[in-house]
N, C-alpha and C positions, 0 to 999 in steps of 0.2 A: 849495453848493459843496461840493468833494470835496478831499481831499488830494491834494498832488503826486505824480503816479505814479513810484515809483522805476524803472520798466522806461524812461520816458522820459526822466527828469532824473537827473542822477547827484546821489549824495546831499549832495555839496559843493557842487549850483549852486543859484540861486534865492535870493531872501528869505529869510532862515532866520526860519521860524515854530518853534514847540514840535512835534518828530516831525512836520513839514512837515505841519501841521495848515493848513485854511483860514482865512486871515487874514480875521476878520469884527469891524470896529469898532465894531459895533450889533448885538451876537449876540441873537438871540431864539430861544426853544424847543430849545435845546441843552441835553444832560444835564450836562455839564461844559465851561466855560469857562475856558480858562488865560490868566492876566492877570501881566503883570509889575510887580513893584514897585521900580522902581529908586531906592532912597533907603539913605543910611547914616550921617545926620545924627544917631540914635540910638547910634552904636557908641562904646564906652567906649576903646578900644584899636586896632588897627589898621582902617584905613579900606579901604573897596574896592567892599563889598558892592551900591554902587550898579550895578555893572557885573555883577553877578550875572547878570541875567536875559538880558543880550545874550551873554554866555559859554555859561550855559544851552544857548539857543536853538540858537549856533552848533554846538555839539557833537552837540546832539539829531537831527540827521540821520542821524547813525550808528545812530539806535535802531528798529527796523522796529515794527509794531503786532502783531504775532505770536509770542507767547514760546513755546519750545520746549514740546511734549508739552501744551500748552494748550487744543487746539483752536480755534474762532474769535478772530480778531484783536479785540482791544479794540473798534477802529473798526468793526467788523461789529457790536458790542452795544450801543454808545452812540454819540450824537452830540457830536463834542466840535470845538470851534473855538479860535483863539488871536486874543483881541482886543486884543493889541499892550499898551501898559505905559500904567500909571495916570501920569499928569505930575503929579510931585511936587516942592514946593519944597524946597531943601537947604539954608534959611536960618532957617526956623521949624518946630519940631515939631509945634503946635498946629494950624497950617495944614494939615500935610502929613495929620496924622491925619484932620482932617475931609476934607480932599479924598479919601483913602482911603476912608474908611466910606461917602462919599457914591457913589465909583464901583462899591463894592462891592456897596452897597444896590441899586443900578440894575441891576447883573447878575444879581440873586437874583430881582428882580421878574419876570424876564423868563427865566430861565434856573435850571434845577433847581440846580447846585453850579458851585464854581469851584476850581481849582489855583491857588493864589500862587505866583509865584517871586519869591524877595526878592534883595536888600533886606536889611535887619538886621531882627531879631527884635521890633522894638517895633511893626512894623505888623500883627503878628499878632494886636494888641486890637481893630484896624480891622475886622479880617477875623471876630474873636469877635463883635464888636458887630452886624455885619451879619448873621450866619449865626444868633446867636440872636434877632435880630429876626424871622427868618423860623420858624426850629423852637421857639423857648424855650430854657432854661436847658439846655446841653450838657455831654455827656460829653467827656473831652480825653485823647487819648494824645499825650503830649510826649515826642519823643526828642531828647536834647539832654543835653550835658555839664554844664549849668547849670540851676538850677530856675527862674529869672528872675521870682522872685517877691519882688524887692528893693523897698524905697523909693526915692523919687527922689534923686539925688546930684547933685552941680554944679549944681544948680540947676535940671537936667534932668527933670521930670515924665515925659515920654515916652521912656525911654532902652529901650536893648534888653534890659535886665535888669527890666525891670518888666512885661510886659505881664500875666502869671498873675495878679501881685498886684492889679492892676485890674480883672481879669477876675472875679476872686472878689469885690471888694470891689463891682464893679457887679452881680453875681447872674449875669453871663452864663453860670457854668458851675455844676456842682453838683460842688462839691470833691470829695466822695464817691465822684465817677464820673470823676476826675481821675488818669492814670497817669503818672508821671515816669519815664523809663527811660534809665539809663546818665549819672546824676549823678555830678559825680568832681571831684577837683582843688582848688582854693584859694578860700576866701569870705573877703571881707572880716573877716567876725565869727566866732567859733564857734559862734554860733547862727542863722547864715544861711538855715538848712531849718527852724526853728522856726514860722515863720511858715505855711508849705505845709503842716508835718505837722499842727500845731495846728489847720488848718483840714478835716483829714481827708484831704488828699491822699496817696496812697500813692507812695513814694518807691523805685524800684529802683535803688541804686547800681550803679556799672558793677562794683565787685568782687562785689555780690549776683548781678548778671546772668550772669557769669562763671561761677559756680558751680551755677545752674537748669539744667538739661535743656531744651531746646528745646519739649519737649511740657507743662513746666510753666508756661514762662512764656507760651505760647498759651492754657493754662488761666487764668493769674494774669489775662492780658488780658481772656480772655472775662468772668471773674467780677466785674472792678472796672467793666467798661464797659457790661455787659449790652445792653439793647436802647434805651437812652437815644440821641437821636440823636449822634452822632460829629464830632468835630472832628481831626483829625491835623494836628499839628504837627512836621515835623522840624528842627530847625536841626544843619546839614551837622556842625557839630563834635562831635555825637554820635559820630560816627567818629573812631577813632584817627587823630592826625594823618599818620601811615604812609599812610594811605589817602585821607586829606581835608587836605592841607596849606594848600589856599587859603581860609581863615578868618581869622576877626577875632581870635577868642580860642581859640586850640587849647589842647588838654588833654589830653596823652599818656596811655596806659591805657585807650583805649575800646575797644570793639568793632570788629569787622573789617566792610568792606565787605558779605560774603557774610552777616556775622549778622545786620546790619541789616535787608537786604532779605528773608532767610528771618522774620524776627520782624513785618514786612509783610503777609506772606500772612494772618496772623489778622484783619486789617481787613475782610476779604469776608465774614468770619461775623458782622459787626454792621452797625452802619447808619449806616454814613459818608455825613456831608451836604455836608463841607467839608475842604478841606486848603490846605498849604503846605511848599514847601523853601525855608529861609530861611540867610542868612548864608555866601553863597558869595561869595568875595572873590577873583577871576581874578590879583590883583595879585602872590597870594602863591601862586600855583598853580604846577605843575609839569607839563607836558607836557598840561595840560587834565583832570588827572587827577580832580581835585573836579568841576570841570562835568560829566564823564561821569559820575560818581557821581549827582550832582543830578540830572541827567537819567533815568539808571535809577530813582531813587527816584520821580520824579514818574511815569514809565510804571507802577512798581509802583503806585502809587496810583491811577492811571486804570483800571488793569487790577481792581486790588480793588474799586474803587466799580462798575465794570461787574458783577461777579460778584455784588457784594451785590445789585444792583437789577435781577438779569436772573435772573429765577427760574431758567431750565434751568441757568445757571452756578452757581446757589448752592452745590452741593457741591464741594472743593477737588480 
């Protein structure tokens, strides 16, 4: 199966898949499979992320597979398909988590990696479980306004503020190989970051990031992550809401779209094995700008995966 040919079909036509990739509900042998996770029952404030995958796909027709001055296009280097969505119950977070993990396990049994489109951040735990099952304990590059290492509250074990706490406790990740970038805003308790820091997670606050030279940030990422299999998780609220208003817990004072996209260029120097883009809530978007940014981030992650796993593309 091939991507829809833009020379034949306008970019706004046909059933939308991510970047007009072929739809394959039972993918086998792909380098990366795009999978939607339309779910927001773990959201603590503004809902709507269940509509994120559909909105991202709709806007992704805008994006070609060839980046300016990057040589061969992403899809000339790696085989990708869109597998559609995971069918997730909105009524029970435990069933939703089990369903997501089962589907992601299936994908990784038959394919090399996935790019998950969210959906709220709680389901990153399912993604980490599946990816660690295949690769062992992971390094994590986590771009977010929030650390998401909180305990359960409101009686919800798997809310969107908990995935990385569960991942640390379940030994899915190596905390000393975890880097959280963009953290800011307000927390329920003054010690809200103590859990992550106490386990060796390197936190770069938004203020610290703004003071770092881009080359220093790239060096820090490489130093923390090393050669460990890497999972990249991008919560769209890492970006300042001026650039990404369509999200459930916006936090002013974050980096710009360009700064986040530039930061992701380092991923191709590492060993990425899975990734996600989460927390797009189109109900609060304006002109689709958040979904467009999520599309661009997803496209960047696919390109960086190709660069990392295609020897002739390793140099940036």
